NUTORZA-893152 format. One record per residue (C-alpha): residue number from 1; residue in one letter; x negated, y, z. Coordinates in Angstrom, 3 decimals, decimal comma. Layout:
// NUTORZA-893152
<r NUM "A" <X Y Z>>;
...
This chain:
// NUTORZA-893152
<r 1 "M" <24,300 -373,766 167,920>>;
<r 2 "Q" <26,718 -375,447 170,303>>;
<r 3 "E" <30,326 -374,419 170,833>>;
<r 4 "G" <30,267 -371,599 173,349>>;
<r 5 "G" <26,468 -371,494 173,204>>;
<r 6 "L" <24,525 -368,591 174,639>>;
<r 7 "E" <22,174 -367,976 171,734>>;
<r 8 "A" <21,811 -364,356 170,685>>;
<r 9 "P" <23,849 -363,462 167,587>>;
<r 10 "T" <21,870 -362,847 164,429>>;
<r 11 "R" <22,950 -360,870 161,414>>;
<r 12 "H" <22,241 -361,489 157,753>>;
<r 13 "P" <21,215 -358,728 155,353>>;
<r 14 "I" <24,176 -357,429 153,346>>;
<r 15 "P" <23,810 -358,872 149,812>>;
<r 16 "W" <25,443 -355,882 148,118>>;
<r 17 "R" <23,110 -356,061 145,115>>;
<r 18 "E" <24,185 -359,611 144,216>>;
<r 19 "P" <27,017 -360,029 141,647>>;
<r 20 "D" <28,857 -362,563 143,843>>;
<r 21 "F" <29,263 -359,925 146,539>>;
<r 22 "F" <31,738 -358,091 144,294>>;
<r 23 "D" <33,541 -361,186 142,986>>;
<r 24 "A" <37,204 -360,767 144,034>>;
<r 25 "E" <38,025 -364,487 143,893>>;
<r 26 "K" <35,037 -365,395 146,045>>;
<r 27 "L" <35,966 -362,638 148,473>>;
<r 28 "D" <39,500 -364,037 148,781>>;
<r 29 "A" <38,107 -367,511 149,463>>;
<r 30 "E" <35,812 -366,138 152,174>>;
<r 31 "L" <38,601 -364,069 153,716>>;
<r 32 "R" <40,760 -367,180 153,962>>;
<r 33 "R" <37,912 -369,268 155,394>>;
<r 34 "V" <37,179 -366,693 158,095>>;
<r 35 "F" <40,802 -365,797 158,840>>;
<r 36 "D" <41,667 -369,470 159,266>>;
<r 37 "I" <38,927 -369,761 161,895>>;
<r 38 "C" <40,285 -366,638 163,614>>;
<r 39 "H" <43,805 -368,118 163,490>>;
<r 40 "G" <42,611 -371,263 165,231>>;
<r 41 "C" <40,764 -369,333 167,941>>;
<r 42 "R" <42,670 -366,060 168,593>>;
<r 43 "R" <40,163 -364,942 171,179>>;
<r 44 "C" <40,250 -361,417 169,674>>;
<r 45 "F" <44,031 -360,996 169,887>>;
<r 46 "N" <43,754 -357,895 172,101>>;
<r 47 "L" <40,521 -356,373 170,787>>;
<r 48 "C" <41,827 -354,095 168,043>>;
<r 49 "A" <44,690 -353,806 165,558>>;
<r 50 "S" <43,200 -356,077 162,859>>;
<r 51 "F" <43,692 -359,348 164,693>>;
<r 52 "P" <47,301 -358,816 165,826>>;
<r 53 "R" <48,138 -357,888 162,235>>;
<r 54 "L" <46,526 -361,086 160,982>>;
<r 55 "F" <48,260 -363,291 163,527>>;
<r 56 "D" <51,620 -361,603 162,955>>;
<r 57 "L" <51,317 -362,285 159,207>>;
<r 58 "I" <50,628 -365,948 159,869>>;
<r 59 "D" <53,279 -366,362 162,553>>;
<r 60 "A" <55,927 -364,809 160,292>>;
<r 61 "T" <55,574 -367,638 157,748>>;
<r 62 "D" <57,704 -370,772 157,895>>;
<r 63 "S" <54,655 -373,019 158,101>>;
<r 64 "G" <52,732 -370,881 160,574>>;
<r 65 "E" <49,611 -371,290 158,475>>;
<r 66 "L" <47,368 -368,836 156,647>>;
<r 67 "A" <47,915 -370,588 153,308>>;
<r 68 "A" <51,455 -369,188 153,222>>;
<r 69 "V" <50,266 -365,556 153,470>>;
<r 70 "A" <49,875 -363,691 150,186>>;
<r 71 "S" <46,417 -362,306 149,457>>;
<r 72 "T" <47,835 -358,825 148,905>>;
<r 73 "D" <49,151 -358,815 152,463>>;
<r 74 "L" <45,659 -359,333 153,873>>;
<r 75 "K" <44,721 -355,762 153,038>>;
<r 76 "A" <46,618 -354,605 156,132>>;
<r 77 "V" <44,098 -356,512 158,248>>;
<r 78 "V" <41,180 -354,823 156,495>>;
<r 79 "D" <42,716 -351,357 156,808>>;
<r 80 "A" <42,990 -351,706 160,587>>;
<r 81 "C" <39,278 -352,479 161,053>>;
<r 82 "T" <37,154 -349,557 162,285>>;
<r 83 "L" <33,814 -351,421 161,852>>;
<r 84 "C" <33,189 -351,126 165,583>>;
<r 85 "D" <31,343 -354,507 165,651>>;
<r 86 "M" <32,824 -355,501 169,005>>;
<r 87 "C" <34,280 -358,761 167,696>>;
<r 88 "F" <30,854 -359,753 166,366>>;
<r 89 "L" <28,920 -358,795 169,489>>;
<r 90 "T" <31,256 -359,441 172,415>>;
<r 91 "K" <34,034 -361,842 171,484>>;
<r 92 "C" <33,404 -364,205 168,598>>;
<r 93 "P" <31,810 -367,584 169,463>>;
<r 94 "Y" <31,267 -368,391 165,776>>;
<r 95 "V" <28,783 -365,703 164,721>>;
<r 96 "P" <25,406 -366,779 163,266>>;
<r 97 "P" <23,487 -368,911 164,111>>;
<r 98 "H" <26,711 -370,942 164,536>>;
<r 99 "E" <27,366 -373,008 161,417>>;
<r 100 "F" <30,698 -371,203 160,852>>;
<r 101 "D" <28,586 -368,119 160,078>>;
<r 102 "L" <31,368 -365,632 160,830>>;
<r 103 "D" <30,756 -361,873 160,537>>;
<r 104 "F" <34,178 -360,237 160,532>>;
<r 105 "P" <33,107 -356,550 160,319>>;
<r 106 "H" <30,781 -357,085 157,370>>;
<r 107 "L" <33,471 -359,117 155,622>>;
<r 108 "M" <35,799 -356,121 156,003>>;
<r 109 "L" <33,008 -353,948 154,616>>;
<r 110 "R" <32,704 -356,251 151,602>>;
<r 111 "H" <36,448 -355,953 150,943>>;
<r 112 "R" <36,187 -352,154 151,018>>;
<r 113 "A" <33,127 -352,228 148,766>>;
<r 114 "I" <35,053 -354,207 146,148>>;
<r 115 "E" <38,001 -351,813 146,453>>;
<r 116 "T" <35,691 -348,837 146,008>>;
<r 117 "Q" <33,959 -350,382 142,998>>;
<r 118 "K" <37,273 -351,272 141,387>>;
<r 119 "D" <39,474 -348,261 142,166>>;
<r 120 "G" <37,085 -345,654 143,548>>;
<r 121 "V" <37,835 -343,552 146,606>>;
<r 122 "G" <40,791 -341,173 146,489>>;
<r 123 "F" <39,910 -337,534 145,881>>;
<r 124 "A" <41,005 -336,277 149,305>>;
<r 125 "K" <39,296 -339,112 151,198>>;
<r 126 "R" <36,109 -338,647 149,206>>;
<r 127 "Q" <36,020 -334,931 150,007>>;
<r 128 "L" <36,421 -335,637 153,710>>;
<r 129 "T" <33,251 -337,764 153,670>>;
<r 130 "E" <31,123 -334,992 152,149>>;
<r 131 "I" <29,978 -334,159 155,651>>;
<r 132 "D" <27,008 -331,942 154,880>>;
<r 133 "R" <28,842 -329,804 152,352>>;
<r 134 "N" <31,837 -329,515 154,665>>;
<r 135 "G" <29,554 -328,735 157,593>>;
<r 136 "R" <27,746 -325,960 155,758>>;
<r 137 "L" <31,013 -324,398 154,620>>;
<r 138 "G" <32,589 -324,859 158,053>>;
<r 139 "S" <29,654 -323,128 159,760>>;
<r 140 "M" <29,648 -320,257 157,271>>;
<r 141 "A" <33,337 -319,574 157,910>>;
<r 142 "S" <33,729 -321,109 161,362>>;
<r 143 "A" <36,333 -318,648 162,675>>;
<r 144 "I" <38,654 -319,192 159,714>>;
<r 145 "V" <38,093 -322,952 159,514>>;
<r 146 "N" <38,655 -323,458 163,247>>;
<r 147 "W" <41,824 -321,353 163,123>>;
<r 148 "T" <43,078 -323,391 160,168>>;
<r 149 "A" <42,329 -326,740 161,831>>;
<r 150 "D" <43,726 -325,865 165,252>>;
<r 151 "R" <46,641 -328,064 166,304>>;
<r 152 "S" <48,688 -325,012 167,229>>;
<r 153 "N" <48,568 -323,776 163,644>>;
<r 154 "R" <51,569 -325,751 162,450>>;
<r 155 "L" <51,709 -324,459 158,887>>;
<r 156 "T" <48,100 -325,194 157,978>>;
<r 157 "R" <48,159 -328,557 159,761>>;
<r 158 "L" <51,258 -329,598 157,817>>;
<r 159 "L" <49,426 -328,684 154,613>>;
<r 160 "M" <46,364 -330,680 155,723>>;
<r 161 "E" <48,568 -333,663 156,446>>;
<r 162 "A" <50,230 -333,454 153,032>>;
<r 163 "L" <47,045 -332,863 151,042>>;
<r 164 "A" <44,353 -334,736 152,977>>;
<r 165 "G" <46,324 -337,286 155,027>>;
<r 166 "I" <45,051 -335,921 158,367>>;
<r 167 "H" <47,694 -336,229 161,077>>;
<r 168 "R" <49,069 -332,861 162,133>>;
<r 169 "K" <48,602 -333,664 165,840>>;
<r 170 "A" <45,056 -335,043 165,706>>;
<r 171 "E" <42,427 -332,962 167,465>>;
<r 172 "L" <39,681 -332,011 164,998>>;
<r 173 "P" <36,086 -330,976 165,726>>;
<r 174 "K" <35,306 -327,271 165,830>>;
<r 175 "F" <32,534 -325,745 163,728>>;
<r 176 "H" <29,811 -323,445 165,050>>;
<r 177 "A" <28,457 -320,445 163,181>>;
<r 178 "K" <24,892 -321,380 164,174>>;
<r 179 "T" <23,902 -324,991 163,602>>;
<r 180 "F" <21,778 -326,879 166,113>>;
<r 181 "H" <18,910 -326,929 163,619>>;
<r 182 "K" <18,978 -323,102 163,358>>;
<r 183 "L" <19,307 -322,670 167,114>>;
<r 184 "A" <16,293 -324,903 167,724>>;
<r 185 "R" <14,143 -322,863 165,352>>;
<r 186 "S" <15,155 -319,574 166,959>>;
<r 187 "E" <14,910 -320,699 170,608>>;
<r 188 "P" <11,477 -322,127 171,491>>;
<r 189 "L" <11,220 -324,006 174,773>>;
<r 190 "E" <8,365 -324,168 177,223>>;
<r 191 "I" <7,068 -327,701 177,736>>;
<r 192 "N" <6,542 -328,795 181,342>>;
<r 193 "R" <2,900 -329,867 181,244>>;
<r 194 "L" <3,039 -331,169 184,809>>;
<r 195 "A" <5,758 -333,718 184,026>>;
<r 196 "P" <4,757 -337,406 184,223>>;
<r 197 "A" <5,820 -337,963 180,609>>;
<r 198 "H" <3,815 -335,033 179,214>>;
<r 199 "G" <2,110 -336,176 176,029>>;
<r 200 "R" <5,168 -337,793 174,524>>;
<r 201 "K" <6,405 -336,373 171,232>>;
<r 202 "A" <9,876 -336,862 169,786>>;
<r 203 "V" <11,773 -335,897 166,668>>;
<r 204 "I" <15,415 -335,190 167,501>>;
<r 205 "F" <17,594 -336,399 164,632>>;
<r 206 "A" <20,254 -333,726 164,900>>;
<r 207 "T" <23,082 -335,820 163,375>>;
<r 208 "C" <25,845 -334,115 161,424>>;
<r 209 "F" <28,177 -333,819 164,409>>;
<r 210 "C" <25,687 -332,158 166,739>>;
<r 211 "N" <24,292 -329,990 163,967>>;
<r 212 "Y" <27,603 -328,545 162,799>>;
<r 213 "N" <30,148 -329,280 165,532>>;
<r 214 "N" <28,483 -329,581 168,934>>;
<r 215 "P" <25,012 -328,012 169,090>>;
<r 216 "G" <25,355 -328,027 172,882>>;
<r 217 "T" <24,477 -331,716 172,998>>;
<r 218 "G" <21,299 -331,090 171,021>>;
<r 219 "Q" <20,361 -328,077 173,122>>;
<r 220 "A" <20,822 -330,128 176,294>>;
<r 221 "A" <18,646 -332,939 174,914>>;
<r 222 "R" <15,889 -330,499 173,945>>;
<r 223 "A" <15,994 -328,841 177,363>>;
<r 224 "V" <15,917 -332,127 179,299>>;
<r 225 "L" <13,036 -333,453 177,199>>;
<r 226 "A" <11,081 -330,199 177,578>>;
<r 227 "R" <11,567 -330,357 181,367>>;
<r 228 "N" <10,121 -333,869 181,179>>;
<r 229 "G" <7,089 -332,766 179,191>>;
<r 230 "V" <8,192 -334,050 175,794>>;
<r 231 "E" <7,305 -331,977 172,740>>;
<r 232 "T" <10,232 -332,044 170,303>>;
<r 233 "E" <10,964 -331,184 166,686>>;
<r 234 "V" <14,542 -330,948 165,431>>;
<r 235 "I" <15,029 -332,561 162,020>>;
<r 236 "Y" <18,164 -332,892 159,961>>;
<r 237 "P" <17,563 -334,261 156,447>>;
<r 238 "A" <21,188 -335,359 155,864>>;
<r 239 "C" <24,146 -337,285 157,290>>;
<r 240 "C" <23,349 -340,937 158,063>>;
<r 241 "G" <26,107 -342,202 155,745>>;
<r 242 "M" <28,498 -343,705 158,283>>;
<r 243 "P" <31,506 -342,002 156,583>>;
<r 244 "Q" <30,529 -343,628 153,268>>;
<r 245 "L" <29,973 -346,988 154,975>>;
<r 246 "E" <33,521 -346,860 156,356>>;
<r 247 "Q" <34,769 -346,594 152,767>>;
<r 248 "G" <32,528 -349,343 151,393>>;
<r 249 "D" <30,261 -347,051 149,342>>;
<r 250 "I" <27,159 -349,061 150,220>>;
<r 251 "A" <25,034 -347,759 147,357>>;
<r 252 "R" <25,519 -344,192 148,597>>;
<r 253 "V" <24,485 -345,245 152,103>>;
<r 254 "A" <21,409 -346,996 150,715>>;
<r 255 "G" <20,362 -343,818 148,920>>;
<r 256 "K" <20,682 -341,774 152,107>>;
<r 257 "A" <18,786 -344,389 154,105>>;
<r 258 "A" <15,861 -344,481 151,681>>;
<r 259 "K" <15,621 -340,670 151,507>>;
<r 260 "I" <15,842 -339,990 155,243>>;
<r 261 "A" <13,569 -342,890 156,216>>;
<r 262 "A" <10,895 -341,703 153,764>>;
<r 263 "E" <11,068 -338,181 155,194>>;
<r 264 "M" <10,649 -339,498 158,748>>;
<r 265 "Q" <7,486 -341,501 158,021>>;
<r 266 "G" <5,167 -338,520 158,442>>;
<r 267 "W" <6,500 -337,867 161,931>>;
<r 268 "I" <6,321 -341,526 162,925>>;
<r 269 "G" <2,750 -341,679 161,637>>;
<r 270 "K" <1,855 -338,740 163,917>>;
<r 271 "G" <3,138 -340,634 166,964>>;
<r 272 "Y" <6,605 -339,132 167,285>>;
<r 273 "D" <9,515 -341,171 168,616>>;
<r 274 "I" <12,879 -340,657 166,883>>;
<r 275 "V" <15,792 -339,704 169,151>>;
<r 276 "S" <19,332 -339,798 167,765>>;
<r 277 "L" <22,056 -337,817 169,523>>;
<r 278 "V" <25,205 -339,721 168,482>>;
<r 279 "S" <25,698 -343,457 168,965>>;
<r 280 "S" <27,157 -344,081 165,475>>;
<r 281 "C" <24,119 -342,477 163,858>>;
<r 282 "S" <21,750 -344,410 166,141>>;
<r 283 "L" <23,481 -347,623 165,085>>;
<r 284 "M" <22,999 -346,770 161,415>>;
<r 285 "L" <19,289 -346,021 161,779>>;
<r 286 "K" <18,526 -348,955 164,050>>;
<r 287 "F" <20,714 -351,742 162,653>>;
<r 288 "E" <22,860 -351,027 159,583>>;
<r 289 "W" <20,180 -349,488 157,358>>;
<r 290 "P" <17,778 -352,450 157,789>>;
<r 291 "L" <20,600 -354,811 156,769>>;
<r 292 "I" <21,391 -352,730 153,682>>;
<r 293 "L" <17,728 -352,244 152,638>>;
<r 294 "P" <15,959 -355,228 154,241>>;
<r 295 "G" <12,833 -354,910 152,085>>;
<r 296 "N" <12,267 -351,197 152,683>>;
<r 297 "E" <9,291 -350,667 154,999>>;
<r 298 "D" <10,203 -347,035 155,677>>;
<r 299 "V" <13,627 -348,121 156,938>>;
<r 300 "K" <12,059 -350,865 159,051>>;
<r 301 "N" <9,568 -348,449 160,644>>;
<r 302 "L" <12,300 -345,914 161,365>>;
<r 303 "S" <14,503 -348,588 162,927>>;
<r 304 "Q" <11,714 -349,635 165,286>>;
<r 305 "A" <10,906 -346,028 166,257>>;
<r 306 "T" <14,500 -344,913 166,945>>;
<r 307 "F" <16,057 -344,447 170,389>>;
<r 308 "D" <19,572 -343,418 171,333>>;
<r 309 "A" <19,374 -340,262 173,468>>;
<r 310 "S" <20,373 -341,924 176,753>>;
<r 311 "E" <18,133 -344,878 175,963>>;
<r 312 "Y" <15,161 -342,519 175,542>>;
<r 313 "I" <15,695 -340,737 178,857>>;
<r 314 "L" <15,857 -344,099 180,621>>;
<r 315 "D" <12,691 -345,199 178,830>>;
<r 316 "I" <10,937 -342,153 180,293>>;
<r 317 "A" <12,449 -342,813 183,725>>;
<r 318 "G" <11,274 -346,430 183,671>>;
<r 319 "K" <7,768 -345,908 182,311>>;
<r 320 "E" <6,529 -342,512 183,521>>;
<r 321 "G" <9,310 -341,295 185,798>>;
<r 322 "L" <11,478 -338,213 185,445>>;
<r 323 "A" <10,273 -334,741 186,327>>;
<r 324 "D" <11,518 -332,843 189,378>>;
<r 325 "V" <14,601 -333,812 191,339>>;
<r 326 "L" <18,074 -334,182 189,847>>;
<r 327 "S" <20,853 -332,434 191,753>>;
<r 328 "P" <24,265 -333,964 192,558>>;
<r 329 "L" <27,307 -333,020 190,485>>;
<r 330 "D" <30,621 -332,451 192,217>>;
<r 331 "G" <33,963 -333,874 191,171>>;
<r 332 "G" <32,994 -337,250 189,806>>;
<r 333 "I" <32,197 -338,446 186,280>>;
<r 334 "A" <34,020 -340,894 184,021>>;
<r 335 "V" <31,638 -342,182 181,359>>;
<r 336 "H" <33,114 -343,975 178,362>>;
<r 337 "I" <30,802 -346,563 176,787>>;
<r 338 "A" <31,463 -346,122 173,084>>;
<r 339 "C" <31,745 -349,145 170,809>>;
<r 340 "H" <28,821 -348,006 168,648>>;
<r 341 "A" <26,697 -347,609 171,770>>;
<r 342 "R" <27,610 -351,156 172,807>>;
<r 343 "A" <26,927 -352,397 169,265>>;
<r 344 "Q" <23,298 -351,344 169,666>>;
<r 345 "N" <23,004 -354,186 172,182>>;
<r 346 "M" <20,924 -352,063 174,568>>;
<r 347 "G" <23,109 -352,140 177,672>>;
<r 348 "R" <25,195 -349,327 179,155>>;
<r 349 "K" <22,524 -346,651 178,821>>;
<r 350 "G" <24,827 -343,655 179,208>>;
<r 351 "A" <26,131 -345,013 182,501>>;
<r 352 "E" <22,672 -346,094 183,687>>;
<r 353 "M" <21,338 -342,599 183,007>>;
<r 354 "L" <24,159 -340,936 184,953>>;
<r 355 "H" <23,576 -343,319 187,863>>;
<r 356 "L" <20,226 -341,524 188,294>>;
<r 357 "L" <22,184 -338,544 189,628>>;
<r 358 "P" <22,119 -338,549 193,440>>;
<r 359 "A" <25,345 -338,521 195,467>>;
<r 360 "T" <27,496 -338,393 192,353>>;
<r 361 "E" <30,475 -340,672 191,769>>;
<r 362 "V" <30,252 -342,324 188,334>>;
<r 363 "S" <33,016 -344,572 187,003>>;
<r 364 "V" <32,385 -346,599 183,864>>;
<r 365 "I" <34,971 -347,326 181,174>>;
<r 366 "E" <33,864 -350,020 178,744>>;
<r 367 "R" <36,736 -350,348 176,312>>;
<r 368 "C" <37,575 -348,959 172,870>>;
<r 369 "S" <39,001 -345,437 172,898>>;
<r 370 "G" <40,972 -346,245 169,742>>;
<r 371 "H" <39,522 -343,399 167,689>>;
<r 372 "G" <37,255 -345,282 165,278>>;
<r 373 "G" <35,479 -342,347 163,588>>;
<r 374 "S" <37,576 -340,672 160,924>>;
<r 375 "W" <40,043 -343,592 161,086>>;
<r 376 "G" <41,868 -342,254 164,145>>;
<r 377 "V" <42,700 -338,808 162,760>>;
<r 378 "M" <44,447 -340,053 159,625>>;
<r 379 "K" <48,218 -339,917 159,323>>;
<r 380 "D" <48,468 -343,688 158,783>>;
<r 381 "H" <46,491 -344,511 161,934>>;
<r 382 "F" <46,787 -341,699 164,496>>;
<r 383 "D" <49,719 -343,113 166,483>>;
<r 384 "L" <48,106 -346,558 166,538>>;
<r 385 "A" <44,791 -345,000 167,618>>;
<r 386 "M" <46,528 -343,362 170,560>>;
<r 387 "K" <48,188 -346,635 171,507>>;
<r 388 "L" <44,887 -348,528 171,366>>;
<r 389 "G" <43,222 -345,925 173,563>>;
<r 390 "E" <45,935 -345,816 176,198>>;
<r 391 "P" <44,225 -348,189 178,706>>;
<r 392 "V" <41,100 -345,986 178,630>>;
<r 393 "I" <43,134 -342,795 178,909>>;
<r 394 "R" <45,156 -344,140 181,858>>;
<r 395 "K" <41,968 -345,051 183,709>>;
<r 396 "V" <40,682 -341,503 183,315>>;
<r 397 "V" <43,996 -340,062 184,518>>;
<r 398 "E" <43,944 -342,328 187,584>>;
<r 399 "G" <40,362 -341,375 188,451>>;
<r 400 "N" <40,947 -337,640 187,912>>;
<r 401 "P" <37,234 -336,834 187,411>>;
<r 402 "A" <35,740 -333,393 186,845>>;
<r 403 "H" <33,847 -334,684 183,795>>;
<r 404 "I" <34,663 -337,197 181,070>>;
<r 405 "V" <31,782 -337,951 178,701>>;
<r 406 "S" <30,968 -340,441 175,974>>;
<r 407 "E" <28,059 -341,074 173,639>>;
<r 408 "C" <30,698 -340,832 170,904>>;
<r 409 "P" <31,936 -337,209 170,999>>;
<r 410 "L" <34,972 -338,004 168,841>>;
<r 411 "A" <36,010 -340,718 171,297>>;
<r 412 "R" <35,664 -338,231 174,143>>;
<r 413 "E" <37,962 -335,690 172,491>>;
<r 414 "H" <40,441 -338,455 171,617>>;
<r 415 "I" <40,581 -339,442 175,287>>;
<r 416 "V" <41,105 -335,837 176,390>>;
<r 417 "Q" <43,920 -335,430 173,887>>;
<r 418 "G" <45,440 -338,669 175,154>>;
<r 419 "I" <45,496 -337,306 178,706>>;
<r 420 "E" <47,830 -334,574 177,495>>;
<r 421 "G" <49,957 -337,201 175,709>>;
<r 422 "L" <50,453 -339,098 178,966>>;
<r 423 "G" <51,556 -335,950 180,731>>;
<r 424 "G" <48,244 -335,502 182,521>>;
<r 425 "D" <46,339 -332,268 182,998>>;
<r 426 "A" <43,043 -331,964 181,110>>;
<r 427 "T" <42,550 -328,256 181,809>>;
<r 428 "G" <40,346 -328,934 184,836>>;
<r 429 "L" <37,862 -331,048 182,907>>;
<r 430 "S" <34,476 -329,597 182,054>>;
<r 431 "H" <33,823 -329,091 178,355>>;
<r 432 "V" <30,696 -331,276 178,169>>;
<r 433 "Q" <30,969 -334,230 175,787>>;
<r 434 "H" <27,747 -336,253 176,090>>;
<r 435 "P" <26,054 -337,710 179,205>>;
<r 436 "I" <22,819 -335,846 178,386>>;
<r 437 "Q" <24,645 -332,559 178,961>>;
<r 438 "L" <25,347 -333,582 182,547>>;
<r 439 "I" <21,671 -334,404 183,089>>;
<r 440 "A" <20,851 -330,909 181,810>>;
<r 441 "R" <23,432 -329,426 184,181>>;
<r 442 "S" <21,954 -331,409 187,060>>;
<r 443 "Y" <18,545 -329,896 186,261>>;
<r 444 "G" <20,155 -326,453 186,251>>;
<r 445 "L" <19,344 -325,970 182,569>>;
């Protein structure tokens, strides 16, 4: 690969089962090799917080070289990484197949895996990643949980900050008494047999967020697919493991991947496509799981059968054509292209789908919101997350749209909260989070 070459980046399987992967001395040597390359390039200086922290550490030394930085200080660089993959996919000229073989996000993951193996995950942080247990409890007592987590409830939020490290001002997802999976079972939909795509079958992977926190996205996806003749089944075996991946618990992610992929094989064998409703979960199924379990045929089959929700609607539009006529939406739309949607390397599908709407103004924002999954709500990161998202938030304020949507619902809520922080008015915004909900609205569903 030549310097600045245009070859597509390739990614190696994560060798988490090999003893060398957890060797602290070899990790330090690899960190220094990679960070020295980053120091000499600095192309990523404005991409996220990790790189400015690295360069500041180096520039603060007398020699101005990485060798003068203590290994213990490098942890600050790792802690700032949200595993968004944007440096690997959009910025770095030294990713494989370049001989420098640089994969910054997976190196950060390796550091966290060694930390987790050595010291474990703190009790509070570990409990926060138990998404399915928390979701079940949150749904059972949604009124109480939502009252407790509301930003206006100063006493409970101060306690949450002290006990769990969640910033008192961070907007948190609400829980619904009826999960998306339960709603789907109790609300059958009529399939449009006259639609051009009739005959398609899809399993909707509910994802933890849509199942427990925003069933509206799932209901919109079901309705749009039914209007387009697609028979759907809603399945939710378990969380995809992204929260555990963020903490370096790769073995736990591998267990989830093997279990869920095995459960999906029956559906794939019957000709069902797999449609994931949240970009982070789509990324896990399509790309991260095959790198963690490269020899698992179930994981490979699931990866090849999986579509992101917007990607699937566009696949229908391109191959069979959409049913009926979409209606215009007033007020304009700002669509944020989430990092984990971009990391799927499929193009700007959310924006492309919304451009199907006639006579509707759609502005596209393709920059990190700053949220980074659970990273952005933590006390240590919330203020930085808001700062990183400010360019996106300002663009929304300037455009003053009626709708702001993202394929990452957490990013969307972070942006809306940021509008308030800049003195803007978010009260006029519609409550929809995902682009598919606007397609449903355009259909009158």
